[in-house]
N, C-alpha and C positions, 0 to 999 in steps of 0.2 A: 596544181595549186602551189603550196609551199610546204616543204617538209616540216617546218616549225609548227604546222597545224595538226600534226599527227597525234592521235590519242596515245596515251601511255598506260600500260597496265601496272599494277602495284608491284608485281615481281620484276618489272623492268626498272624499278626505282629503289626497292629495298632488297638487300642481299638475302638470299635463301639461308635460313637458319642452319641447315645441314652442311651446305657447301661454302657459305660465306660469299658466294658470287651473285652478281646482279645479271639477270638475263639480258641479252642484247635487245635493242629496240626492234619491234616488229614492223612498224610503219604500215600496218594494214587497215587502220581505221582513222577516220578524220575526227578531230575533236569538235563536236558541235558547239562547245562553249565559246570558241573563238569567233568573234563577229566577222572577221575578214573571210574565214573559211565558209561561213554560212552565205555570205554575199557571193563568194566565188561559185558555190553550188547553185545558188539561185540564178546567177547569170548564165551558167551552163544550161540550166533548164529553160530559161527564157529563149536562148538560142535554139534549143531543140523545138520549142513550141513554134518559133518563127519558121524553122526549116520544114516542119511537118504541120502545115495549117489544117489538116483534116483530123488531127487528134481531137478526141472528145472528152478526155479526162486525164487526171494525174493520180497515180497510185504510188505512195511512198512505202517501200518494202521495209518493214521493221525499223522505223526510225529510232534513233537513240544509239546505245552502245551494244556491242556484241557480248560484253561481259560486264558484270557488276563492279569490277575493280578497275575499269578503264578510265577513270576520271582523275588521273594524277599528272596531267599535262602541266607544264610550267605555269600557265595562266591560272589554272585551277588551284595550284599550290599557293599562289600569291593571293588570290581573291578570297578563297574559302575562309581562312583565319580572320580576315578583316570583317567578314560578315557574321561569323559564328564564334569568334574568340578562342578557337582551338585548331590544332593542325588537322589537315585533311587526311593524311594517310591513316591515322588512328581512328578517324571518324567516318571512313568511307561507307560503312554499312549501317550507320546510324540514320535515324529519320532526317537529321540535318544534311547528311551526306546524300541521301536519296533525293531530298528536295533540291539540293544544289545541282545534282546530276541532271535533273529534269529541266533546268533553266535553259540550257542551250537548245536541246531538241524542241522545247516549246516555243522558243524564239524563232527557230527555223520554221516550224509548222505555222506559226502566226504570220511570218513574212511570206511564206508560200501561199497561205490562204488570202492574204491581202493582195498579192500579185495576181492570183487567179480572179479574185473579185473585181479588181480594177481592169485587167487586160483580157481576161478570158472567163467572163462570168458564166458562160454556157458549160464550162468544164465541170465534170464530176470529180470530186476530190475524195480519195479514200486512203486507208492504210490498213495494216494487218499486224498481227502478233499473237500472243498467247490468248487463251480463253479467260484467264484470270488477270484482271487489271493490277492486282497487288504484285504478282510476279513480274509483269512487264514494267511496272513503275520503277522497280529496282534497277532496270536497265534504261531508265529514262524514257520509256515508251509510254507516255502519259495519255494514252488514247481516251481514257474515261474523262479526263479533263477537257481534251480537245472536242470530244463529242458533246460534252455538256455546254460548250461554247457554240455549238452548232457549226463548227468548222468542217466536219466530216459529213459527206453524203452517205458513206458506207464504211463499215468496219468489217474486216474478214478475219474471224478468229481461226487460228490454225489448231484444229483439233484432230490429232492423229491417233485414233484408237480403233481397235477392231471390234469393240463391244458397243452395240447400238444404244444400250441403256446408258453407258458411260458417256457416249457422244451426246445424247439428249440432255443429260445432267449438266455437262460442261457447257453446252450451247445455251441452255436456260440461264446458267450462271452468267455468261457473257451478256 
């Protein structure tokens, strides 16, 4: 893709209070807020679907961000204050920050769903994440919303516990 589409974490933007230094860019995640990044991903997936015509579905592994502070990419820093009237870095963990972070991944899932409906309607579409939608939503994994729109055929909660009672409780919550 393009290095300009890389997500940036808060500590890669704001100096550490103890050292006064900004951490170097990690370049390990794509910013889903960037429309060209989403289109690039979708085109790669379309090519995979064409290359492997016997596929039966599409599973998106933990869509969204790896961390809750990864939404301080240049585009986000520009757009967030225009929408919310306050700067993003200070608002990253507020309800407005969480809602904003969900925008890009939801746009990607919407575009993915539309592509599947149009070109591959027989595909099963699924995703996964935590058992608690509130935890996942902070990382822009808004699967409760996507499921409510009937975009997902399946959701696979990752419940890693060795206690059967805890497993059942978390699974019921999902």
